[in-house]
Backbone bond lengths (Angstrom), bond angles and torsions (degrees), N, CA, C in turn:
res aa  C-N    CA-C-N  psi(-1)  N-CA   C-N-CA  omega(-1)  CA-C   N-CA-C  phi
1 M - - - 1.462 - - 1.518 113.63 -
2 K 1.332 114.12 -43.02 1.484 121.00 177.71 1.558 109.86 -60.48
3 L 1.333 113.57 -39.27 1.450 117.65 -178.94 1.502 111.95 -66.28
4 V 1.391 117.24 -38.45 1.453 120.30 178.25 1.531 109.72 -65.43
5 V 1.299 117.06 -47.87 1.495 120.87 177.26 1.475 111.79 -54.96
6 Y 1.323 116.51 -45.95 1.476 121.47 -179.61 1.494 109.29 -61.23
7 I 1.355 121.07 -46.94 1.450 125.20 -179.26 1.529 109.07 -59.61
8 L 1.333 118.72 -49.72 1.443 123.33 -177.48 1.524 111.07 -63.10
9 K 1.339 115.30 -37.05 1.463 118.51 178.52 1.535 110.07 -64.75
10 R 1.302 115.50 -47.51 1.459 121.66 -179.13 1.521 111.34 -62.89
11 L 1.322 116.78 -41.11 1.430 119.48 178.90 1.537 113.66 -63.78
12 G 1.388 112.22 -39.47 1.474 117.81 174.64 1.513 112.71 -60.55
13 L 1.322 116.65 -42.10 1.436 121.42 -179.76 1.554 110.05 -67.41
14 M 1.339 114.99 -37.17 1.432 118.80 179.44 1.553 110.86 -63.77
15 L 1.315 116.17 -42.88 1.465 120.41 -179.52 1.498 111.40 -65.27
16 I 1.332 116.63 -39.69 1.497 121.51 178.01 1.506 108.62 -64.34
17 S 1.329 116.72 -45.25 1.486 119.01 179.46 1.504 112.36 -60.78
18 L 1.340 116.09 -42.75 1.443 119.54 179.97 1.548 112.57 -65.01
19 F 1.304 116.34 -40.07 1.475 122.82 178.81 1.516 107.76 -64.35
20 M 1.297 121.52 -43.03 1.438 121.36 179.92 1.539 110.49 -66.83
21 I 1.322 117.32 -41.11 1.492 120.83 -179.09 1.495 109.57 -62.96
22 V 1.327 115.68 -48.14 1.516 118.13 179.91 1.518 111.37 -61.33
23 T 1.291 118.53 -42.81 1.469 123.31 -178.22 1.531 110.72 -62.87
24 I 1.343 114.78 -53.89 1.447 118.97 -178.99 1.525 111.97 -58.75
25 T 1.349 114.76 -45.58 1.463 119.69 -176.49 1.552 109.29 -65.26
26 F 1.268 117.04 -37.61 1.465 122.58 -176.02 1.590 109.52 -62.80
27 F 1.349 114.83 -52.66 1.453 118.13 -178.17 1.553 113.58 -72.95
28 L 1.310 114.82 -35.89 1.507 116.03 175.61 1.512 110.28 -62.18
29 M 1.315 116.82 -40.89 1.462 120.03 -176.12 1.571 109.33 -68.08
30 R 1.299 116.86 -37.58 1.489 120.41 179.37 1.502 110.54 -71.28
31 S 1.335 118.61 -18.26 1.474 121.58 179.72 1.472 115.78 -79.93
32 I 1.395 112.60 -11.13 1.494 118.55 -179.88 1.512 107.82 -78.00
33 P 1.362 116.83 135.39 1.460 118.49 178.75 1.565 111.27 -61.50
34 G 1.293 112.16 146.14 1.444 118.56 176.80 1.541 112.22 102.61
35 D 1.315 116.29 179.28 1.463 121.77 178.90 1.510 109.16 -148.63
36 P 1.334 119.29 178.24 1.483 119.68 -178.47 1.532 115.37 -59.84
37 L 1.355 118.68 -16.52 1.413 120.57 177.29 1.523 115.24 -94.13
38 S 1.270 116.31 -4.68 1.471 120.96 -176.67 1.496 113.14 -64.31
39 H 1.342 119.97 -24.63 1.454 121.28 179.46 1.512 112.61 -88.05
40 M 1.340 116.64 -2.43 1.461 120.58 -179.51 1.504 111.24 -91.21
41 A 1.295 116.57 -175.57 1.494 120.09 -174.22 1.563 108.82 -63.98
42 R 1.235 115.69 138.49 1.491 121.46 179.75 1.475 112.85 -65.00
43 S 1.356 116.10 -23.28 1.477 122.41 -176.25 1.547 112.28 -84.05
44 L 1.327 116.05 10.86 1.486 117.89 -178.50 1.547 110.10 -61.43
45 P 1.339 118.26 126.46 1.468 121.32 -176.63 1.513 109.88 -57.14
46 E 1.349 115.06 142.05 1.505 120.00 -178.63 1.487 112.32 -61.10
47 Q 1.338 118.76 -32.46 1.462 119.25 178.49 1.494 114.35 -69.72
48 T 1.311 113.47 -33.12 1.515 119.74 177.98 1.517 108.09 -68.68
49 R 1.302 115.96 -41.30 1.498 120.18 -179.90 1.524 107.86 -65.53
50 A 1.361 117.66 -42.90 1.454 120.19 -178.70 1.546 111.19 -64.34
51 N 1.277 117.05 -38.02 1.495 122.58 178.95 1.543 109.48 -67.11
52 F 1.321 116.28 -40.85 1.481 118.76 177.65 1.534 109.98 -62.66
53 M 1.370 115.86 -49.85 1.421 119.05 -177.96 1.537 111.65 -59.83
54 A 1.342 118.11 -39.68 1.424 121.15 -179.76 1.530 111.16 -72.44
55 R 1.284 119.43 -31.58 1.464 120.25 177.44 1.511 112.93 -62.27
56 Y 1.295 115.74 -37.96 1.483 117.91 -176.41 1.532 110.41 -106.19
57 G 1.308 117.54 14.70 1.484 120.00 170.42 1.537 113.24 74.65
58 L 1.348 117.17 16.48 1.445 121.99 -175.82 1.534 109.94 -81.83
59 D 1.312 116.52 -6.53 1.475 117.97 176.39 1.552 112.52 -92.63
60 Q 1.295 115.68 0.84 1.493 121.57 179.53 1.497 109.33 -87.94
61 P 1.428 114.86 160.70 1.469 116.99 175.17 1.523 111.77 -55.52
62 L 1.342 113.67 151.69 1.448 119.73 -172.39 1.541 112.57 -59.26
63 F 1.325 117.22 -40.99 1.435 119.72 -178.46 1.515 112.15 -69.46
64 N 1.332 117.83 -31.21 1.449 121.57 173.26 1.569 111.51 -63.92
65 Q 1.342 114.64 -39.44 1.462 119.89 177.48 1.517 109.76 -62.24
66 Y 1.333 113.17 -40.99 1.492 119.39 -179.99 1.550 111.06 -61.18
67 L 1.323 114.64 -48.43 1.462 119.29 -178.81 1.566 110.71 -61.77
68 I 1.337 114.66 -40.99 1.479 118.91 179.71 1.508 111.48 -63.51
69 Y 1.378 114.42 -38.96 1.470 116.90 -179.56 1.573 110.02 -68.59
70 L 1.283 114.81 -41.21 1.553 118.15 -179.83 1.534 107.73 -63.26
71 R 1.349 118.25 -39.71 1.463 119.65 179.88 1.561 110.80 -62.84
72 N 1.312 113.74 -47.56 1.452 119.70 -179.36 1.586 110.22 -63.48
73 L 1.321 114.83 -41.74 1.425 117.86 -180.00 1.537 112.96 -65.44
74 A 1.284 117.36 -35.44 1.480 121.62 175.90 1.548 109.94 -63.03
75 Q 1.336 116.70 -27.24 1.473 120.18 -179.86 1.538 112.00 -93.47
76 G 1.363 115.07 7.90 1.419 120.21 179.18 1.518 116.20 78.27
77 D 1.350 114.66 13.87 1.438 118.93 -178.29 1.547 109.90 -101.40
78 L 1.342 113.37 115.09 1.457 119.36 179.80 1.532 111.25 -91.39
79 G 1.309 117.12 -4.12 1.446 121.07 178.25 1.528 112.12 84.50
80 E 1.389 114.99 -168.64 1.415 120.81 176.75 1.565 110.60 -122.05
81 S 1.305 114.81 156.85 1.445 120.49 -177.48 1.553 110.61 -59.18
82 L 1.327 115.20 136.54 1.446 119.88 176.81 1.524 111.07 -80.76
83 A 1.268 115.34 -34.35 1.486 120.35 178.80 1.500 113.68 -73.58
84 F 1.353 113.49 -29.02 1.489 119.07 178.40 1.502 109.15 -128.90
85 P 1.336 118.88 75.89 1.449 122.84 -175.78 1.600 112.29 -50.92
86 G 1.286 112.16 137.59 1.484 118.32 -178.68 1.529 112.98 95.55
87 R 1.355 117.72 -13.23 1.450 120.16 -177.34 1.546 105.84 -94.52
88 S 1.328 116.50 117.55 1.445 123.04 179.27 1.526 112.57 -66.81
89 V 1.320 117.97 132.41 1.481 118.57 175.71 1.493 110.59 -66.33
90 T 1.313 118.26 -39.94 1.478 121.65 177.73 1.495 111.72 -60.48
91 E 1.320 116.66 -44.69 1.455 122.29 178.60 1.565 112.02 -62.19
92 T 1.338 113.46 -41.07 1.483 118.61 -178.95 1.558 109.16 -66.24
93 I 1.309 117.77 -45.59 1.434 120.76 176.86 1.497 111.32 -60.21
94 G 1.356 118.51 -46.53 1.452 123.13 -179.64 1.516 112.05 -62.47
95 R 1.318 116.85 -28.69 1.496 120.40 -178.48 1.480 111.90 -84.41
96 T 1.345 117.88 -37.53 1.480 122.42 -173.96 1.519 115.18 -91.36
97 S 1.329 116.98 -30.87 1.448 117.66 -172.81 1.539 111.78 -67.88
98 P 1.346 120.28 -36.29 1.481 117.60 177.30 1.495 113.64 -63.25
99 V 1.322 116.23 -29.10 1.515 120.39 177.51 1.550 107.39 -65.89
100 S 1.317 119.10 -48.19 1.458 123.01 -178.84 1.520 107.73 -67.39
101 A 1.357 118.76 -38.67 1.449 118.94 -178.39 1.524 113.73 -70.15
102 Q 1.319 116.62 -28.95 1.439 120.36 178.59 1.519 112.38 -67.21
103 G 1.317 117.34 -55.02 1.477 119.26 179.56 1.510 112.02 -70.01
104 G 1.316 115.52 -45.50 1.485 120.52 -178.25 1.516 112.76 -65.00
105 G 1.357 117.51 -38.02 1.447 120.54 176.96 1.507 114.11 -64.22
106 I 1.314 115.85 -43.88 1.463 118.88 175.08 1.518 112.40 -60.90
107 A 1.339 115.65 -43.40 1.466 121.83 -179.87 1.497 110.16 -62.76
108 L 1.325 118.57 -43.20 1.480 123.83 179.48 1.558 111.63 -65.02
109 A 1.300 114.71 -40.37 1.509 119.37 178.21 1.523 109.93 -61.52
110 I 1.406 113.39 -49.11 1.428 118.19 -179.31 1.538 109.54 -63.62
111 G 1.305 118.25 -43.31 1.441 119.95 179.31 1.534 112.29 -63.32
112 L 1.269 117.61 -39.50 1.462 121.08 -179.87 1.529 110.70 -63.21
113 V 1.327 116.54 -50.17 1.468 120.17 -176.97 1.537 110.34 -67.01
114 I 1.338 117.78 -50.12 1.470 119.63 -175.60 1.517 107.87 -68.91
115 G 1.319 119.71 -42.53 1.445 122.46 179.23 1.489 113.61 -58.85
116 T 1.327 115.47 -42.30 1.464 122.13 -179.90 1.493 110.97 -64.64
117 V 1.340 116.36 -44.87 1.507 120.48 179.22 1.541 110.09 -66.35
118 L 1.307 117.59 -42.94 1.462 117.96 178.91 1.521 111.53 -66.58
119 G 1.354 119.66 -35.09 1.432 121.60 178.71 1.542 109.64 -66.03
120 I 1.295 119.87 -41.35 1.427 123.61 177.75 1.536 110.55 -63.03
121 I 1.330 115.66 -44.96 1.522 119.51 177.08 1.505 110.31 -57.55
122 A 1.354 114.22 -46.26 1.508 119.05 -176.56 1.536 109.14 -62.34
123 A 1.271 118.81 -37.08 1.490 122.67 -177.76 1.542 110.29 -70.69
124 L 1.361 114.40 -43.85 1.464 119.05 -177.90 1.529 111.51 -71.19
125 F 1.302 121.41 -26.08 1.397 126.85 -179.68 1.568 110.69 -114.14
126 R 1.283 114.60 44.07 1.475 118.83 -173.47 1.525 110.42 -61.25
127 N 1.314 115.12 136.32 1.458 124.52 179.24 1.525 112.12 61.63
128 R 1.262 115.34 25.71 1.506 121.75 172.78 1.497 110.89 -123.29
129 L 1.332 115.71 175.04 1.478 119.37 -173.94 1.526 116.52 -49.24
130 P 1.362 116.19 -50.79 1.476 118.05 179.60 1.536 113.02 -54.97
131 D 1.361 114.98 -40.92 1.474 119.79 178.28 1.526 110.54 -62.77
132 Y 1.260 118.41 -45.05 1.472 120.96 179.64 1.556 111.48 -62.70
133 I 1.341 116.94 -39.84 1.469 119.52 -179.97 1.502 108.41 -65.38
134 V 1.282 118.98 -45.53 1.479 123.61 -178.84 1.511 110.48 -59.72
135 M 1.345 116.18 -45.25 1.457 118.40 -178.04 1.529 112.92 -71.85
136 I 1.369 119.53 -26.49 1.417 120.13 172.21 1.539 109.53 -67.58
137 I 1.333 117.78 -40.67 1.445 121.92 176.84 1.505 109.09 -59.92
138 A 1.314 117.22 -47.00 1.424 124.88 -176.12 1.590 108.58 -62.34
139 I 1.290 118.57 -43.16 1.435 119.43 -178.73 1.549 111.44 -68.73
140 L 1.333 115.11 -41.58 1.422 117.93 176.92 1.530 112.68 -63.84
141 G 1.307 117.31 -38.87 1.468 120.07 175.90 1.502 118.05 -60.64
142 V 1.416 111.85 -33.43 1.448 118.24 179.35 1.518 111.74 -83.88
143 T 1.279 117.76 -36.42 1.509 120.12 -168.36 1.541 112.15 -93.26
144 V 1.343 118.78 -33.18 1.449 122.67 -175.94 1.586 107.36 -81.41
145 P 1.329 117.17 117.20 1.531 119.36 -178.25 1.515 110.78 -69.93
146 V 1.339 113.28 155.64 1.452 117.59 179.91 1.510 113.88 -66.27
147 F 1.336 118.39 -26.49 1.460 121.42 179.83 1.563 110.67 -72.45
148 V 1.305 116.97 -7.10 1.442 121.17 169.51 1.491 112.59 -97.64
149 I 1.310 118.48 -41.77 1.424 121.90 178.11 1.490 113.06 -63.38
150 A 1.352 115.49 -47.51 1.490 121.50 -173.99 1.532 110.29 -58.92
151 P 1.351 121.20 -52.76 1.486 118.92 179.52 1.506 113.13 -59.02
152 L 1.330 116.59 -36.01 1.493 121.44 179.42 1.520 107.65 -60.79
153 L 1.333 118.14 -50.28 1.449 120.77 179.96 1.548 111.37 -60.86
154 Q 1.324 116.51 -41.90 1.443 119.85 176.13 1.548 112.60 -58.69
155 L 1.347 114.51 -43.59 1.408 118.64 -179.53 1.545 114.05 -62.50
156 V 1.375 113.13 -42.90 1.466 118.75 -178.29 1.516 112.61 -74.35
157 F 1.351 115.93 -56.57 1.459 120.63 -168.86 1.541 113.90 -85.14
158 A 1.341 117.67 -24.35 1.462 122.10 -178.64 1.522 112.67 -99.32
159 V 1.390 115.77 -49.04 1.415 118.56 -172.38 1.515 110.54 -87.49
160 R 1.325 119.43 -51.01 1.456 122.35 -175.30 1.565 112.04 -74.02
161 L 1.343 115.09 -52.35 1.490 120.67 -174.41 1.521 111.37 -90.86
162 G 1.330 119.00 -27.84 1.446 120.94 178.54 1.516 114.90 71.29
163 W 1.300 116.02 19.41 1.476 123.15 -175.95 1.564 111.40 -75.11
164 L 1.337 113.19 -37.00 1.529 117.79 -170.96 1.519 108.17 -129.10
165 P 1.376 111.73 155.59 1.544 116.28 174.66 1.503 109.78 -67.45
166 T 1.318 115.88 151.33 1.487 119.79 -179.71 1.538 111.20 -70.56
167 F 1.283 116.51 -41.00 1.485 119.31 -177.91 1.525 108.40 -153.93
168 G 1.299 116.26 174.36 1.456 121.30 -179.37 1.540 110.51 113.64
169 W 1.335 116.73 179.31 1.441 120.05 -177.01 1.539 107.73 -156.16
170 G 1.356 114.54 155.94 1.450 118.76 177.31 1.512 117.21 128.01
171 T 1.346 116.29 -20.06 1.479 120.83 174.56 1.509 111.85 -126.59
172 P 1.353 117.02 159.35 1.455 118.61 -179.96 1.554 114.03 -55.60
173 R 1.327 113.64 -34.13 1.471 118.22 178.48 1.528 113.56 -62.52
174 H 1.345 112.83 -34.55 1.464 118.18 179.34 1.548 111.45 -72.32
175 M 1.307 117.18 -22.41 1.420 123.36 -174.76 1.542 113.75 -83.17
176 V 1.343 115.33 -22.60 1.469 119.60 -168.79 1.534 112.03 -58.02
177 M 1.346 115.04 -56.21 1.503 119.62 -175.70 1.552 112.30 -64.89
178 P 1.353 118.26 -48.84 1.446 118.19 176.85 1.504 114.70 -56.07
179 V 1.342 116.93 -39.48 1.443 119.42 178.38 1.514 111.65 -68.49
180 M 1.306 116.48 -38.35 1.468 118.46 178.37 1.505 111.65 -63.07
181 V 1.363 116.74 -40.56 1.437 121.49 178.99 1.542 111.72 -64.53
182 M 1.321 116.28 -47.23 1.464 121.91 -175.68 1.535 110.69 -73.69
183 A 1.358 119.21 -22.59 1.446 120.76 -179.49 1.562 112.20 -80.05
184 F 1.325 114.95 -18.39 1.464 118.62 -175.91 1.518 115.19 -58.70
185 L 1.333 112.33 -47.06 1.498 118.25 -179.53 1.491 112.22 -66.02
186 P 1.369 119.40 -48.85 1.489 119.15 178.20 1.514 112.73 -57.47
187 I 1.323 115.91 -38.44 1.499 119.92 179.71 1.535 108.00 -59.38
188 A 1.327 116.92 -49.61 1.466 122.89 -178.78 1.527 110.31 -63.25
189 T 1.311 118.08 -44.06 1.471 121.83 -175.12 1.503 108.73 -66.61
190 Y 1.342 118.72 -52.21 1.448 120.75 -177.16 1.492 113.15 -68.15
191 A 1.268 118.70 -28.03 1.477 123.37 177.01 1.528 109.92 -63.28
192 R 1.342 114.45 -47.49 1.480 120.73 179.82 1.515 111.77 -64.82
193 Y 1.324 116.14 -47.54 1.487 120.21 -179.21 1.499 109.77 -63.27
194 M 1.318 118.12 -45.87 1.485 119.80 -177.50 1.480 112.71 -64.96
195 K 1.337 116.20 -39.35 1.496 116.83 178.62 1.510 110.99 -61.94
196 S 1.350 116.51 -47.67 1.485 121.03 -179.38 1.567 108.93 -60.13
197 S 1.305 115.49 -49.36 1.430 119.53 -177.16 1.548 112.62 -63.68
198 M 1.345 115.53 -42.56 1.466 118.47 179.92 1.483 110.65 -65.43
199 L 1.288 120.58 -40.57 1.494 121.37 177.29 1.507 110.76 -59.89
200 D 1.341 115.53 -43.86 1.479 119.24 179.17 1.512 112.30 -63.43
201 T 1.346 116.15 -40.16 1.462 119.39 -179.27 1.542 112.37 -70.01
202 L 1.351 116.14 -39.04 1.443 118.72 179.67 1.498 115.45 -67.21
203 G 1.391 115.13 -15.47 1.427 118.92 175.28 1.503 115.73 -90.08
204 Q 1.322 116.31 -2.38 1.505 120.63 -178.38 1.546 111.12 -71.00
205 D 1.301 112.25 155.29 1.530 117.52 -178.01 1.481 112.78 -61.93
206 Y 1.342 118.48 -39.34 1.498 119.23 -175.95 1.546 110.47 -66.92
207 I 1.320 114.51 -28.37 1.491 116.98 177.59 1.524 111.23 -71.42
208 L 1.351 113.47 -44.39 1.452 118.65 177.00 1.487 110.86 -62.96
209 T 1.320 119.13 -37.23 1.491 122.41 177.62 1.517 110.84 -63.48
210 A 1.310 117.13 -43.76 1.454 121.27 179.30 1.553 110.77 -63.07
211 Q 1.311 113.84 -41.38 1.490 116.47 179.09 1.515 111.94 -66.86
212 S 1.369 115.66 -36.89 1.488 118.74 178.65 1.529 112.88 -67.07
213 K 1.336 116.99 -21.46 1.466 123.01 -178.95 1.495 110.67 -84.87
214 G 1.344 116.68 -2.98 1.460 119.12 178.22 1.526 113.44 90.68
215 V 1.355 119.38 10.49 1.437 120.11 174.07 1.526 112.22 -64.25
216 S 1.330 114.92 136.14 1.438 118.10 -174.68 1.527 110.69 -64.38
217 E 1.332 116.36 154.12 1.440 123.00 -179.05 1.513 111.85 -56.12
218 T 1.374 113.92 -39.46 1.525 118.80 -176.23 1.482 108.66 -65.06
219 N 1.406 116.97 -47.57 1.447 119.45 -179.98 1.499 114.50 -63.37
220 V 1.356 116.56 -36.75 1.435 121.04 176.76 1.512 111.22 -58.66
221 I 1.356 115.12 -44.74 1.470 119.18 -178.81 1.515 113.12 -70.56
222 L 1.362 115.22 -47.35 1.457 119.60 -172.43 1.513 111.32 -76.78
223 K 1.365 119.80 -38.47 1.454 120.78 -172.25 1.521 113.33 -96.29
224 H 1.339 115.97 -19.35 1.505 117.18 -175.94 1.521 110.93 -121.40
225 A 1.282 120.31 -54.45 1.416 123.13 -169.63 1.543 113.10 -75.85
226 L 1.329 116.78 -42.75 1.428 121.22 -173.07 1.555 114.63 -63.89
227 R 1.312 114.73 -40.57 1.437 119.17 -175.22 1.570 110.55 -64.95
228 N 1.321 116.38 -44.39 1.480 119.10 179.47 1.530 111.75 -72.58
229 S 1.357 114.38 -30.62 1.464 117.99 -177.42 1.539 112.80 -72.16
230 L 1.337 116.26 -15.65 1.452 121.11 -177.48 1.508 110.67 -77.57
231 L 1.323 120.09 -16.23 1.462 122.52 -177.63 1.522 114.55 -56.60
232 P 1.318 119.96 -46.49 1.485 118.39 177.10 1.511 112.83 -60.50
233 A 1.341 115.84 -36.37 1.478 120.04 179.61 1.527 109.72 -67.02
234 I 1.272 115.44 -37.31 1.515 118.68 179.68 1.541 109.29 -69.10
235 T 1.317 116.08 -32.59 1.457 119.56 -177.04 1.503 110.82 -62.81
236 I 1.322 120.67 -35.72 1.421 123.92 -177.46 1.504 112.01 -94.46
237 L 1.324 117.32 1.71 1.440 120.63 -174.97 1.529 111.84 -66.05
238 S 1.399 116.24 -44.13 1.477 116.45 179.33 1.539 113.59 -60.21
239 G 1.330 115.41 -39.18 1.451 118.61 177.22 1.480 112.84 -65.16
240 S 1.373 114.73 -36.21 1.478 118.84 -179.29 1.540 111.24 -68.63
241 I 1.346 115.78 -36.08 1.432 118.17 179.16 1.487 112.09 -65.82
242 V 1.287 116.05 -44.53 1.526 120.84 175.26 1.537 108.83 -62.70
243 G 1.303 116.52 -36.89 1.434 119.70 -177.79 1.521 114.86 -64.10
244 I 1.332 114.87 -25.04 1.500 116.20 179.57 1.535 110.27 -71.53
245 F 1.313 116.41 -16.23 1.489 119.15 174.22 1.507 111.43 -95.45
246 T 1.362 117.77 -44.92 1.467 120.40 -172.21 1.552 111.56 -86.47
247 G 1.319 116.59 -26.75 1.474 118.00 -169.63 1.464 110.36 -100.60
248 A 1.329 122.21 1.20 1.459 122.05 -177.27 1.545 112.26 -102.96
249 F 1.356 116.60 13.57 1.435 115.51 -177.46 1.517 112.80 -67.74
250 V 1.275 117.55 -27.66 1.500 118.42 177.42 1.497 109.39 -69.09
251 V 1.325 116.32 -46.20 1.475 119.14 179.43 1.526 110.61 -63.79
252 E 1.329 117.49 -37.87 1.468 121.07 179.90 1.540 108.43 -67.70
253 S 1.311 117.91 -33.96 1.478 118.90 178.10 1.520 112.78 -70.92
254 I 1.354 115.10 -41.63 1.478 119.04 -178.20 1.526 110.71 -67.96
255 F 1.305 119.72 -39.23 1.470 123.58 -176.75 1.531 110.29 -96.54
256 S 1.297 122.66 5.77 1.418 126.14 179.25 1.532 111.86 56.51
257 I 1.325 114.89 47.63 1.469 118.40 179.46 1.545 110.16 -93.75
258 P 1.314 119.01 128.35 1.464 121.23 -176.85 1.533 112.86 -79.91
259 G 1.325 114.45 61.98 1.485 118.37 -178.04 1.511 112.35 -100.91
260 I 1.311 117.14 177.09 1.468 122.25 -173.24 1.572 110.99 -71.29
261 G 1.337 115.53 -26.00 1.479 118.92 177.62 1.515 112.57 -62.22
262 T 1.319 114.34 -43.62 1.487 119.02 178.32 1.522 110.03 -61.57
263 H 1.299 118.18 -46.36 1.499 120.68 179.15 1.473 111.77 -62.78
264 F 1.325 117.65 -35.39 1.428 119.68 -177.90 1.503 111.05 -67.04
265 V 1.319 117.30 -41.58 1.435 121.22 176.98 1.499 112.66 -66.07
266 T 1.299 116.89 -39.16 1.479 123.12 177.76 1.525 110.65 -63.38
267 S 1.353 116.09 -42.78 1.445 119.26 178.07 1.492 113.16 -63.54
268 I 1.313 119.48 -33.80 1.433 120.70 178.46 1.531 110.42 -70.83
269 H 1.301 115.71 -40.45 1.490 121.88 177.49 1.557 110.76 -61.05
270 N 1.340 116.12 -33.57 1.464 121.58 -175.13 1.546 109.97 -95.12
271 N 1.310 118.62 3.58 1.485 120.34 -174.36 1.575 110.73 50.17
272 D 1.316 113.52 40.78 1.449 121.75 178.31 1.526 111.25 -78.51
273 Y 1.331 115.11 85.81 1.474 117.84 -170.63 1.510 116.38 -52.74
274 T 1.344 114.32 -49.01 1.455 118.07 -176.59 1.531 114.43 -65.82
275 M 1.347 114.30 -36.95 1.456 118.43 177.32 1.517 112.72 -68.64
276 I 1.287 114.88 -40.54 1.487 120.95 176.58 1.548 108.59 -60.46
277 M 1.322 116.51 -49.78 1.490 120.15 -176.43 1.539 108.80 -66.35
278 G 1.315 117.79 -40.03 1.482 120.21 179.79 1.474 112.98 -62.81
279 T 1.317 118.01 -46.93 1.440 119.64 179.66 1.547 111.53 -70.19
280 T 1.310 117.35 -35.24 1.473 120.48 174.46 1.531 110.99 -59.44
281 V 1.339 116.07 -46.83 1.440 120.66 178.98 1.530 110.08 -60.78
282 F 1.290 117.04 -42.52 1.445 124.17 177.42 1.534 110.97 -56.34
283 F 1.356 114.10 -52.38 1.486 119.74 -179.56 1.534 110.62 -62.66
284 A 1.361 117.59 -41.58 1.425 120.69 -179.33 1.515 113.74 -64.18
285 V 1.347 115.38 -43.73 1.477 120.18 177.07 1.499 109.68 -61.69
286 L 1.291 115.58 -46.74 1.494 119.08 179.19 1.509 111.87 -57.69
287 F 1.344 117.96 -44.68 1.473 121.07 -179.87 1.513 111.65 -62.20
288 V 1.363 117.60 -51.72 1.435 119.19 -175.28 1.529 112.66 -65.13
289 V 1.369 114.48 -37.18 1.453 116.39 177.13 1.504 111.43 -66.31
290 M 1.314 118.24 -40.94 1.446 120.58 178.66 1.510 111.65 -66.13
291 Q 1.345 116.66 -35.33 1.458 120.42 177.08 1.526 109.02 -63.55
292 F 1.330 116.51 -39.48 1.438 122.18 179.12 1.570 110.77 -62.29
293 V 1.357 112.93 -44.40 1.465 118.93 177.04 1.539 112.63 -62.83
294 V 1.333 114.18 -41.70 1.489 120.01 178.83 1.502 112.34 -58.96
295 D 1.341 116.02 -39.86 1.485 121.75 178.98 1.532 107.81 -59.17
296 F 1.277 120.77 -42.73 1.446 124.92 -179.30 1.532 109.62 -67.11
297 I 1.306 114.89 -41.51 1.477 120.37 -179.80 1.520 108.98 -60.10
298 Y 1.331 115.70 -40.66 1.457 122.20 177.90 1.465 110.26 -56.02
299 V 1.312 118.58 -44.61 1.458 122.31 -178.74 1.535 111.80 -65.13
300 L 1.361 113.25 -36.07 1.457 117.55 -178.05 1.588 110.80 -74.80
301 V 1.291 114.76 -35.06 1.488 119.46 -173.56 1.530 107.32 -81.23
302 D 1.377 119.39 -41.42 1.443 120.48 -177.89 1.557 111.43 -117.29
303 P 1.293 115.39 103.49 1.566 118.69 -176.22 1.475 108.72 -62.62
304 R 1.265 120.33 -17.02 1.568 118.46 179.80 1.497 110.95 -70.82
305 I 1.340 119.07 -17.71 1.459 119.97 179.17 1.510 106.17 -91.84
306 K 1.313 117.71 121.60 1.425 123.98 -178.79 1.469 111.24 -115.15
307 L 1.339 115.23 151.24 1.456 122.81 178.96 1.537 110.72 -61.13
308 M 1.336 114.19 -30.97 1.430 118.98 -176.00 1.499 109.61 -63.00
309 H 1.354 117.49 -31.85 1.423 118.63 -179.59 1.533 110.20 -68.87
310 E 1.344 114.54 -30.36 1.500 117.39 -178.92 1.508 113.60 -76.68
311 T 1.325 117.57 -18.80 1.433 120.65 -175.27 1.558 110.60 -93.65
312 H 1.299 118.70 -5.10 1.444 119.19 178.77 1.498 111.44 -77.12
């Protein structure tokens, strides 16, 4: 019963969050000067412009447009692109999101594993050479932008060595450099979080008690410290998953990857209202669903967290 109440409560919060995101995005987007025709030729006949606006309901009062969009959204209709008439928003998202998920998912998995290991090493060798090396990597990963790292990798591995293609998508060789670039930030992020969390966990009383009883250092780390130290990493996992879609548009542009990030940026440039709204809804749903999943992972990882606490 508690599980059902918990699920219903979380679903209600998810729907409220999505409604707020859609509403805020809709009105903010309409407040931006220009319209979907502003990027086209200035000599566009006025009647053609009027016909276009009428076709997509853009000539109606703003609140009416909002109600129409909510009605269509409730029916699962995200509409079609205004900048590219006839192109379904749903079809575009379905075609481009797997591309972003493929490269970004691999990069996130690599970043999570390597970052976690580096964070543990930094904590165990605090204020010694391994710790300094890990922190240098973490600082570089956070401060050096991807538009600097990516061209450097292209120069070395594509131009100078000729090992990898400069841009494109579709083969494992095309994926190597984009994945390397996208994995750099997760490695740095999880290394910092894991170091801080591991140091905090190693200072807890139950860890000191286990050590005083003669439990080996390996068992203390693997069976006691690691599990609780993973909680901060899990906390940022939902944001990281959404980030592989929204944060990779620079990488996708540099390497000419046909992912959803590239289309999102293009839709903003073109004032493509329906495409902007569609991708925003996609990102929002992805985020709240992943946050929901993360909450359950929390319960599995840390037995001290009970569903009963969530239902109060």
